[in-house]
N, C-alpha and C positions, 0 to 999 in steps of 0.2 A: 525713450522707454519702449520696450517691445511688448506688443499686445498679441498674445496668442489666441487664436480663434478656436482652438480645440479641434473637434471633429468636423466642424463646419467647413473648414478649408478642404477636407478630403472628400466630403460628399459632393462637392461641386464637380470633381473630376470623375465621379462614378456615373455610369450609364443608368438610366431609369430601370432597365432590366435587372441590373446587379442590385440596386437598392431594393427592388421587389423581392428578389431571391433571398437577400439577407433578412428581410422582415419575415418572410415565410419560414425561413430556417429558425429564427428566434422564436416565433410563435409555435413551431413544431417541437421545440425542446420539451421533453416530458418531465416536468417538475411534479413531484407527488403533491396531491392536494390534501389539505388537512381535513380529516373526517369531522362531520358535524355531530356533536353529542347532545343528547337531550338532558333535561333537568334531573331526571331519575338517575342517570349515570353519574352526574356530579354529586348527588346525594350518596350514592354507593362509594364514590371516591372519598368523601368526607368521613363516612363511617369506617372505612378501611384504614384511613390515616389515623383516626382517633384511637382505634383499637391497637394499631401497631405502635403508637406512641406510648400507650399504657403498658404494653407488654414488652417494649423495646425490641420488637421483631424486625427482621429485614424485609423490605418490600422491593419489588421489581417494577420500575416505572417505564412505561412506553410513552414517548413524547415526540412531538413534531417540531422540527427546527430546520429552517431554511430549505424547505422542500424535501427533507429526508425524515424518515421515521427512525428514531434512535432509542436505545434502552440504557437504563441506569439502575443499578442495584445499590441499596444502602438503607441506613436507619434515618428516619425523619428526626432531625435535630430541633427544628424550630419552624413554626408557621408564621410568616409575616403577613398579617391581614392587610396592612396598608399598602405594601408593595405587591401584594398578591403573589408571593413567592414561597417556595419551600426551601429550607436549608437541609441538605441531605449529606450525611457522613457516609462516604463510600468505604470499600474494604481497606483502602490505604490511609484511612483516617483524614481524608481531605474533605473540606466542605465544598459542596457544589450547589449553586442556585438553580432552581427550576421554576419557571413561571407556571402558575396554576392553569392559565389559559392554554398552554402548550400540551398538557397532559391528555393522552387519549386512552390510557389503560394503566391499571394498577393491579398487581398480583402479589400474593405472598410467595417468598422464595423458598 
């Protein structure tokens, strides 16, 4: 049976200077950091979502995902309180899930 040690076998052949440079490079990568929102902002999001669901209007969501800030536009189809997710119907009538914790901005389109 062959037991692969993964990256452990390669780090033994690297000089300490190279390991240090790789760690510095990894730490230097600029991943976007998620903005911290206060409780008042979440109350505004809640009010905006409720009004949009009543009027069936389109919202534009700004959200944080894997170090990037992305945008999504669509109608709020369903709010799942247990999973803390929104189900959003986009322009192509596809359902997309959006975690409530990832949302950093909501605007009317």
